[in-house]
PLY file of the C-alpha trace (Angstrom):
ply
format ascii 1.0
element vertex 506
property float x
property float y
property float z
element edge 505
property int vertex1
property int vertex2
end_header
0.00 0.00 0.00
2.87 2.31 0.85
4.62 1.43 -2.44
1.46 2.15 -4.46
1.03 5.50 -2.73
4.65 6.37 -3.49
4.18 5.49 -7.17
1.04 7.65 -7.37
2.91 10.51 -5.73
5.81 10.17 -8.19
3.39 10.04 -11.11
1.57 13.10 -9.82
4.84 15.02 -9.40
5.97 13.97 -12.88
2.70 15.11 -14.43
2.84 18.35 -12.43
6.42 19.05 -13.55
5.52 18.32 -17.17
2.45 20.60 -16.94
4.53 23.43 -15.47
7.14 22.93 -18.17
4.55 23.08 -20.98
2.74 26.04 -19.46
6.04 27.91 -18.98
7.29 27.60 -22.57
6.85 31.07 -24.09
8.37 30.59 -27.56
5.98 27.83 -28.62
2.21 27.52 -28.50
1.76 24.02 -26.99
-1.83 22.85 -26.58
-4.12 19.87 -26.86
-7.14 19.25 -29.08
-9.90 16.69 -28.68
-10.63 14.41 -31.67
-13.00 17.04 -33.14
-10.43 19.85 -32.93
-11.70 21.57 -29.78
-8.92 23.15 -27.69
-8.61 21.43 -24.29
-5.41 23.01 -22.93
-3.38 26.20 -23.46
0.06 27.48 -22.45
1.72 30.88 -22.04
3.37 30.54 -25.44
-0.04 30.30 -27.05
-1.14 33.47 -25.28
2.04 35.33 -26.30
1.94 34.25 -29.93
-1.79 34.29 -30.62
-3.08 36.78 -28.05
-5.74 34.61 -26.38
-5.80 33.84 -22.68
-6.61 30.29 -21.59
-10.10 31.34 -20.44
-10.83 32.85 -23.87
-9.69 29.99 -26.04
-10.18 26.65 -24.23
-13.36 25.07 -25.54
-13.09 26.85 -28.93
-12.31 25.15 -32.24
-8.71 25.53 -33.40
-9.85 26.55 -36.91
-10.24 30.14 -35.69
-6.45 30.49 -36.06
-6.71 29.91 -39.83
-7.43 32.51 -42.49
-10.93 32.75 -43.96
-9.70 31.30 -47.23
-8.12 28.31 -45.50
-11.28 27.68 -43.46
-13.43 27.88 -46.59
-11.14 25.34 -48.27
-11.43 22.92 -45.37
-7.77 23.10 -44.43
-8.17 22.64 -40.61
-10.14 19.37 -40.96
-7.72 18.17 -43.64
-4.76 18.82 -41.31
-6.32 16.69 -38.54
-7.13 13.95 -41.04
-3.53 13.80 -42.29
-2.20 13.74 -38.72
-4.58 10.91 -37.78
-3.90 8.81 -40.89
-0.16 9.39 -41.34
0.94 9.92 -37.74
2.00 13.57 -38.13
1.11 16.79 -39.94
3.71 19.53 -40.60
3.47 22.76 -42.59
4.27 26.45 -42.71
1.61 29.02 -43.50
-0.28 32.12 -42.48
-2.21 32.12 -39.18
-4.37 34.79 -37.55
-3.92 36.35 -34.11
-6.71 37.54 -31.85
-6.24 41.14 -33.06
-6.64 40.05 -36.69
-2.98 40.39 -37.67
-1.25 37.63 -39.60
1.92 35.76 -38.73
3.89 33.05 -40.55
3.64 29.86 -38.49
5.50 26.57 -38.30
2.90 23.97 -37.28
3.21 20.36 -36.09
0.17 18.20 -35.18
0.64 14.76 -33.62
-2.24 12.34 -32.93
-2.61 10.91 -29.41
-3.82 7.29 -29.18
-4.75 5.28 -26.07
-5.32 1.55 -26.46
-5.55 2.13 -30.21
-8.28 4.74 -29.81
-7.74 8.37 -30.92
-8.23 10.57 -27.87
-6.96 13.89 -29.29
-4.06 15.80 -30.84
-0.95 17.55 -29.56
-0.34 20.77 -31.47
2.83 22.89 -31.58
2.88 26.30 -33.26
5.85 28.64 -33.60
5.91 32.21 -34.94
8.68 32.27 -37.59
7.68 35.49 -39.35
11.08 37.14 -38.78
12.93 34.06 -40.00
10.77 33.94 -43.13
11.32 37.66 -43.82
15.08 37.19 -43.42
15.03 34.20 -45.76
13.02 36.12 -48.38
15.47 39.04 -48.18
18.41 36.65 -48.52
16.81 34.98 -51.54
16.12 38.40 -53.09
19.73 39.45 -52.54
21.01 36.17 -54.01
18.76 36.62 -57.04
19.91 40.20 -57.47
23.54 39.12 -57.13
23.04 36.42 -59.76
21.39 38.95 -62.06
24.21 41.41 -61.43
26.85 38.80 -62.23
25.02 37.87 -65.41
24.74 41.50 -66.48
28.39 42.11 -65.59
29.48 39.20 -67.78
27.34 40.45 -70.64
28.63 43.95 -69.99
32.25 42.87 -70.30
31.49 41.23 -73.62
29.45 44.10 -75.08
31.80 46.74 -73.68
34.83 45.13 -75.26
33.13 44.79 -78.64
31.81 48.35 -78.50
35.24 49.75 -77.62
36.83 48.31 -80.76
33.78 49.18 -82.85
33.92 52.83 -81.78
37.50 53.12 -83.04
36.38 51.70 -86.38
33.50 54.18 -86.51
35.93 56.98 -85.65
38.07 56.08 -88.66
35.01 55.82 -90.94
33.34 59.05 -89.82
36.55 61.06 -89.88
37.48 59.78 -93.32
33.99 60.59 -94.61
34.47 64.23 -93.67
37.65 64.36 -95.77
35.92 62.60 -98.69
33.00 65.03 -98.61
35.33 67.97 -99.09
36.77 66.36 -102.23
33.44 65.31 -103.73
31.55 68.61 -103.73
30.83 68.47 -107.50
30.05 64.74 -107.72
26.38 64.22 -106.83
26.55 60.44 -107.08
29.54 60.23 -104.76
27.87 62.65 -102.35
24.83 60.36 -102.13
27.05 57.35 -101.44
28.92 59.29 -98.75
25.61 60.41 -97.22
24.40 56.80 -97.02
27.64 55.72 -95.32
27.35 58.69 -92.95
23.80 57.71 -91.96
24.88 54.12 -91.34
27.84 55.35 -89.27
25.57 57.47 -87.07
23.24 54.50 -86.60
26.20 52.33 -85.63
27.39 54.98 -83.17
23.92 55.11 -81.59
23.79 51.32 -81.20
27.29 51.28 -79.75
26.28 53.98 -77.29
23.39 51.80 -76.12
25.72 48.85 -75.69
28.15 50.93 -73.66
25.42 52.30 -71.44
24.18 48.77 -70.76
27.75 47.71 -70.00
28.09 50.74 -67.67
31.23 51.72 -69.54
29.95 54.85 -71.22
31.78 58.01 -70.26
29.16 60.20 -68.65
28.87 63.94 -68.15
26.79 64.30 -64.98
25.08 67.62 -64.39
22.37 68.96 -62.13
18.99 68.61 -63.83
15.58 70.04 -63.06
13.43 67.15 -64.28
10.35 69.25 -65.00
12.38 71.64 -67.14
14.10 68.77 -68.94
10.76 67.12 -69.75
9.42 70.44 -71.07
12.45 70.83 -73.35
12.06 67.37 -74.95
8.28 67.17 -74.91
7.98 67.54 -78.67
10.51 64.74 -79.24
8.59 62.43 -76.88
5.27 63.26 -78.52
6.77 62.50 -81.91
7.96 59.18 -80.50
4.49 58.01 -79.44
2.79 58.97 -82.71
-0.76 60.12 -83.33
-2.68 57.13 -81.95
-1.20 57.36 -78.46
-1.84 60.13 -75.94
1.11 61.38 -73.88
0.24 62.66 -70.39
2.42 64.19 -67.67
2.13 64.22 -63.87
5.29 65.82 -62.48
5.21 66.85 -58.82
5.91 70.57 -58.44
8.44 70.02 -55.66
10.32 67.13 -57.31
14.00 67.16 -56.33
16.82 67.84 -58.79
18.84 64.88 -60.02
22.48 64.71 -61.03
22.99 62.56 -64.10
23.94 62.54 -67.77
21.25 64.57 -69.53
21.68 62.87 -72.89
21.43 59.37 -71.42
18.35 60.38 -69.38
16.62 61.67 -72.51
17.55 58.52 -74.43
16.20 56.32 -71.61
12.90 58.22 -71.54
12.54 58.05 -75.31
13.30 54.31 -75.31
10.62 53.69 -72.68
8.05 55.89 -74.46
8.62 54.08 -77.77
8.47 50.73 -75.97
5.13 51.77 -74.42
3.81 52.87 -77.81
4.65 49.49 -79.34
2.75 47.78 -76.50
-0.42 49.65 -77.52
-1.09 48.76 -81.18
-4.67 50.00 -80.88
-3.73 53.24 -79.12
-3.84 54.26 -75.49
-2.15 56.56 -72.99
1.45 56.86 -71.83
1.86 58.79 -68.59
5.20 60.17 -67.45
5.24 61.08 -63.77
7.88 61.97 -61.21
7.79 62.09 -57.43
10.15 62.16 -54.46
10.71 58.93 -52.51
12.81 57.98 -49.50
14.02 54.37 -49.57
15.40 52.24 -46.77
16.07 48.98 -48.57
18.92 46.50 -48.33
20.56 47.63 -51.58
19.01 51.08 -52.05
18.92 53.67 -49.30
18.39 57.42 -49.33
16.47 60.10 -51.22
15.49 59.34 -54.80
13.39 60.72 -57.60
11.03 58.05 -58.95
10.21 58.52 -62.65
7.30 56.39 -63.86
6.50 55.65 -67.50
3.12 53.90 -67.46
1.12 52.59 -70.41
-2.32 51.08 -70.86
-1.10 48.39 -73.23
-0.94 44.63 -73.51
1.32 44.00 -70.52
4.35 41.71 -70.31
4.01 37.93 -69.83
5.53 36.66 -66.59
7.94 34.36 -68.43
9.35 37.35 -70.33
9.74 39.93 -67.53
13.05 38.53 -66.26
14.64 38.81 -69.73
13.55 42.25 -70.93
16.70 44.10 -69.83
19.10 41.69 -71.51
20.81 43.11 -74.62
19.40 41.93 -77.95
16.36 40.31 -76.32
13.20 41.50 -78.06
9.68 40.25 -78.68
9.27 42.56 -81.67
9.28 41.25 -85.25
12.57 41.10 -87.15
13.58 44.58 -88.26
11.34 46.32 -85.71
13.74 46.48 -82.80
17.36 45.89 -81.81
16.70 44.64 -78.28
18.97 47.37 -76.89
16.41 49.97 -75.77
15.60 48.51 -72.35
19.18 47.38 -71.78
20.20 51.04 -72.26
17.65 52.06 -69.62
18.96 49.39 -67.23
22.59 50.41 -67.73
21.84 54.13 -67.42
19.86 53.76 -64.18
22.49 51.62 -62.45
25.35 53.73 -63.77
23.65 56.77 -62.24
23.49 55.09 -58.81
19.85 54.02 -59.03
17.84 51.21 -60.56
14.89 50.47 -62.83
11.86 48.38 -61.88
8.91 47.04 -63.82
5.35 46.18 -62.82
3.06 44.65 -65.43
-0.31 42.96 -65.69
-1.51 41.28 -68.84
-4.25 43.28 -70.52
-3.88 46.22 -68.14
-0.50 47.73 -68.97
3.04 48.18 -67.74
4.84 50.70 -65.54
8.60 51.19 -65.66
10.04 53.09 -62.70
13.49 54.67 -62.92
14.91 55.52 -59.48
17.66 58.16 -59.55
19.48 59.60 -56.51
18.58 63.10 -55.43
21.07 65.70 -56.66
23.02 67.69 -54.09
23.16 70.90 -56.07
20.39 72.96 -57.58
20.42 73.01 -61.37
22.39 75.86 -62.86
22.32 77.07 -66.42
25.65 77.58 -68.03
26.08 80.69 -70.08
27.21 79.86 -73.58
29.76 82.00 -75.29
29.96 81.94 -79.05
33.49 81.20 -80.22
35.03 80.84 -83.63
35.14 77.27 -84.95
38.58 77.97 -86.42
41.57 77.61 -84.18
45.30 78.14 -84.15
48.30 76.91 -82.22
49.86 73.56 -81.49
48.12 70.51 -80.03
49.77 67.43 -78.61
47.70 64.42 -79.73
48.15 61.31 -77.55
46.66 58.37 -79.46
47.99 54.80 -79.68
45.83 53.66 -82.64
47.62 54.80 -85.84
44.47 54.79 -88.00
42.48 56.82 -85.46
45.46 59.15 -85.09
45.50 59.83 -88.85
41.81 60.78 -88.77
42.19 62.97 -85.67
45.22 64.75 -87.16
43.22 65.44 -90.31
40.31 66.93 -88.37
42.57 69.05 -86.16
44.50 70.37 -89.15
41.24 71.30 -90.88
40.41 73.35 -87.81
43.69 75.23 -88.17
45.88 73.48 -85.60
49.43 72.22 -85.93
49.55 68.67 -84.54
52.31 66.71 -82.85
51.35 63.10 -82.17
52.75 60.62 -79.63
51.52 57.03 -79.01
51.43 56.91 -75.20
51.48 58.88 -71.95
55.20 58.42 -71.27
56.06 59.82 -74.71
53.72 62.75 -74.05
55.56 63.68 -70.86
58.92 63.51 -72.64
57.61 65.66 -75.51
56.30 68.31 -73.12
59.70 68.54 -71.42
61.24 69.87 -74.66
58.41 71.51 -76.57
55.51 73.73 -75.61
51.94 73.15 -76.81
48.70 75.09 -76.49
46.66 72.11 -75.29
46.74 68.32 -75.02
44.19 66.04 -76.71
44.50 62.50 -75.32
42.68 59.19 -75.63
41.87 57.61 -72.26
42.49 53.94 -73.07
46.16 53.47 -73.92
48.89 50.87 -73.38
51.66 51.44 -70.88
51.81 52.27 -67.21
49.60 55.35 -67.55
46.27 55.74 -69.28
44.97 59.09 -70.50
43.25 59.98 -67.25
46.40 59.32 -65.21
48.33 61.45 -67.68
45.80 64.27 -67.29
46.15 64.23 -63.50
49.95 64.22 -63.79
49.85 67.20 -66.16
47.48 69.00 -63.82
50.19 68.77 -61.16
53.17 69.86 -63.26
51.39 72.14 -65.77
48.21 73.36 -64.02
47.48 75.97 -66.72
47.71 73.57 -69.66
44.25 72.83 -71.19
43.47 69.10 -71.51
40.76 67.40 -73.57
40.15 63.66 -73.20
38.51 61.31 -75.70
37.16 57.80 -75.31
34.93 55.27 -76.97
34.61 53.52 -73.63
36.52 53.39 -70.42
35.85 52.25 -66.90
38.40 54.85 -65.82
36.26 57.57 -67.39
33.65 57.00 -64.68
36.14 58.53 -62.22
36.54 61.76 -64.19
33.36 63.29 -62.76
33.88 66.71 -64.30
37.62 67.03 -63.58
38.35 67.06 -67.32
36.14 67.48 -70.39
35.51 64.26 -72.32
34.74 63.92 -76.03
33.00 60.71 -76.98
34.15 58.65 -79.93
33.18 58.64 -82.71
33.09 62.44 -82.91
32.61 64.75 -85.87
34.58 67.88 -86.70
32.00 70.29 -85.28
31.89 68.35 -81.97
35.68 68.43 -81.77
35.70 72.16 -82.52
33.07 72.92 -79.86
34.89 70.85 -77.25
38.17 72.69 -77.93
36.38 76.02 -77.84
35.13 75.29 -74.31
38.62 74.56 -72.96
39.85 77.11 -70.41
42.55 79.32 -71.88
0 1
1 2
2 3
3 4
4 5
5 6
6 7
7 8
8 9
9 10
10 11
11 12
12 13
13 14
14 15
15 16
16 17
17 18
18 19
19 20
20 21
21 22
22 23
23 24
24 25
25 26
26 27
27 28
28 29
29 30
30 31
31 32
32 33
33 34
34 35
35 36
36 37
37 38
38 39
39 40
40 41
41 42
42 43
43 44
44 45
45 46
46 47
47 48
48 49
49 50
50 51
51 52
52 53
53 54
54 55
55 56
56 57
57 58
58 59
59 60
60 61
61 62
62 63
63 64
64 65
65 66
66 67
67 68
68 69
69 70
70 71
71 72
72 73
73 74
74 75
75 76
76 77
77 78
78 79
79 80
80 81
81 82
82 83
83 84
84 85
85 86
86 87
87 88
88 89
89 90
90 91
91 92
92 93
93 94
94 95
95 96
96 97
97 98
98 99
99 100
100 101
101 102
102 103
103 104
104 105
105 106
106 107
107 108
108 109
109 110
110 111
111 112
112 113
113 114
114 115
115 116
116 117
117 118
118 119
119 120
120 121
121 122
122 123
123 124
124 125
125 126
126 127
127 128
128 129
129 130
130 131
131 132
132 133
133 134
134 135
135 136
136 137
137 138
138 139
139 140
140 141
141 142
142 143
143 144
144 145
145 146
146 147
147 148
148 149
149 150
150 151
151 152
152 153
153 154
154 155
155 156
156 157
157 158
158 159
159 160
160 161
161 162
162 163
163 164
164 165
165 166
166 167
167 168
168 169
169 170
170 171
171 172
172 173
173 174
174 175
175 176
176 177
177 178
178 179
179 180
180 181
181 182
182 183
183 184
184 185
185 186
186 187
187 188
188 189
189 190
190 191
191 192
192 193
193 194
194 195
195 196
196 197
197 198
198 199
199 200
200 201
201 202
202 203
203 204
204 205
205 206
206 207
207 208
208 209
209 210
210 211
211 212
212 213
213 214
214 215
215 216
216 217
217 218
218 219
219 220
220 221
221 222
222 223
223 224
224 225
225 226
226 227
227 228
228 229
229 230
230 231
231 232
232 233
233 234
234 235
235 236
236 237
237 238
238 239
239 240
240 241
241 242
242 243
243 244
244 245
245 246
246 247
247 248
248 249
249 250
250 251
251 252
252 253
253 254
254 255
255 256
256 257
257 258
258 259
259 260
260 261
261 262
262 263
263 264
264 265
265 266
266 267
267 268
268 269
269 270
270 271
271 272
272 273
273 274
274 275
275 276
276 277
277 278
278 279
279 280
280 281
281 282
282 283
283 284
284 285
285 286
286 287
287 288
288 289
289 290
290 291
291 292
292 293
293 294
294 295
295 296
296 297
297 298
298 299
299 300
300 301
301 302
302 303
303 304
304 305
305 306
306 307
307 308
308 309
309 310
310 311
311 312
312 313
313 314
314 315
315 316
316 317
317 318
318 319
319 320
320 321
321 322
322 323
323 324
324 325
325 326
326 327
327 328
328 329
329 330
330 331
331 332
332 333
333 334
334 335
335 336
336 337
337 338
338 339
339 340
340 341
341 342
342 343
343 344
344 345
345 346
346 347
347 348
348 349
349 350
350 351
351 352
352 353
353 354
354 355
355 356
356 357
357 358
358 359
359 360
360 361
361 362
362 363
363 364
364 365
365 366
366 367
367 368
368 369
369 370
370 371
371 372
372 373
373 374
374 375
375 376
376 377
377 378
378 379
379 380
380 381
381 382
382 383
383 384
384 385
385 386
386 387
387 388
388 389
389 390
390 391
391 392
392 393
393 394
394 395
395 396
396 397
397 398
398 399
399 400
400 401
401 402
402 403
403 404
404 405
405 406
406 407
407 408
408 409
409 410
410 411
411 412
412 413
413 414
414 415
415 416
416 417
417 418
418 419
419 420
420 421
421 422
422 423
423 424
424 425
425 426
426 427
427 428
428 429
429 430
430 431
431 432
432 433
433 434
434 435
435 436
436 437
437 438
438 439
439 440
440 441
441 442
442 443
443 444
444 445
445 446
446 447
447 448
448 449
449 450
450 451
451 452
452 453
453 454
454 455
455 456
456 457
457 458
458 459
459 460
460 461
461 462
462 463
463 464
464 465
465 466
466 467
467 468
468 469
469 470
470 471
471 472
472 473
473 474
474 475
475 476
476 477
477 478
478 479
479 480
480 481
481 482
482 483
483 484
484 485
485 486
486 487
487 488
488 489
489 490
490 491
491 492
492 493
493 494
494 495
495 496
496 497
497 498
498 499
499 500
500 501
501 502
502 503
503 504
504 505
C-alpha cells in the first residue's frame, strides 16, 4: 500500500512538472485538441503568440487560427485527417492572431492514441515570421547578385566589342568628312557618302546603347531640373508616341533635382516611351510622372526621384519579364527592334546610382520606374559663349591607334591646328619637357603604365594651366573623371571636336 502510494505521488509530481514545463514555454504555442479539434489546454506561449488567454480559447475550435480562405477550403479538418492517418502533420503558412494580424507559423500536429483509440491531438505552433522575412530578403539578394553577375558578364562582352567598334567608326566618320570635301561636284559620290554617314551614325547610336548597358559609357553628370528637362524634350517624346497614343504628364511641383547625364536620361525616356507605344497597337495613354521617394532597402537607401512611365497596353508575360533588360532580347518582329532599348535604360539607371523596376499585368498595362538619386546641387544654367570654330596653335595628340590618329590629325589640321602626335602617356611627358603646346588632346584607353586619365592628372600637377581634352569610346576609368576634365565621346565629328576645344579654359 505504501509502495502504491509512493508510485502515485511520483506520477503526480511527474505530471505536475511536465504541466509546469509546458505552461512555462513562451516561444511555442503548446496545446491539446480533442478528436474534433476543440482546444482542451493552453500554455503561455499560445497566449504570447496568438493573443488569447486560456479562459478565452479553451473550448473553442482551433480553426479560428486559420485565415478565412483556409477555413473555406477545409484546411483545418484536412490537417487533422492527415495527422490521424499518417501519424504527423507539418506545414508552414499564415495564421491569424486575436487582433486580426497575420503571422507566418511553423505547425506540427501529432495524434494521441490510447489503447488504439484516438483521444486527441498535440499541437505545436511557432511564430517564424522574422525568420521567413530574413530568408526572403536573402533569396532576393542572391537573385539580385546572380542577375548582377550575369549583367556584368554580358557587360564585359558588349563593352569590349563596342570599344573596338567605336575606333572603327571613328576612322570611318573622320574619313567621310575628308571625302565630302573632295566630292563637292560629284552628286553620285555625295549620295554614297551620305548613305555611309547615316549608317555610321546609326552604328554609333547602337554602340552607345551597348556601352550604357555595360556601364562603360563616359558620362557627363550635371544637375537637372526634371520638370524643365521634360518640357524641353516634350515635342521629341510626342513625336515618338505617334498620333494614336496620348502622352500625359504628372510631375510633382516640388520634385528634387537629379544629377545625371542629360543625354542618357533623354535617351532612356525616349526608349521607354517608344516601348510603351509598341505595347499599344490600338492606341492608349502613356503617362510620365515623377515624385520624391525615401528608400530604406537592403541595396538602395536614401532620397530618390522616382520617374514612372506607365502605359495602358498589352502587358508583359511573366515568363518574359526577367529577360527584358538583356541586350538583344526583343519580342518585336525582325527589323522592328534591336533589343537594346531597355538594356540602355537598365545600364543608365544603375550607372547613375539608381535602378529600374517594372510592374506589369496582362491586358492592363506596364509601368517602368526609374529611381535616380537626389542631386546635391540645384540646377544651374551655363552661359554659352559663341566662339570661332577655327583655331590656331599647337596641339599634342596622344593616341595609340595609328588609324584613329590619322583621322584625328586630319580633323585638327582642318580646324587650323598644328599637330604633334605621340603614341602613349610616357612619350607625351617627354615631348612636353622639350616643346611647348597650347593644349593636349588625349585618348583615355592606352597601353603602358599610364592611361589618358592618369596622364591628365599628372599634367594638372606639373602644368596646371595647360588645357586638356580627353577622348574615349569607352573606359571604366572615365567614370572617375566626374567633371575634372572634359571628355569627347568617340566617334566624334569635326563640329563636336571644334566645340569641345572652344570650351577649354585658356
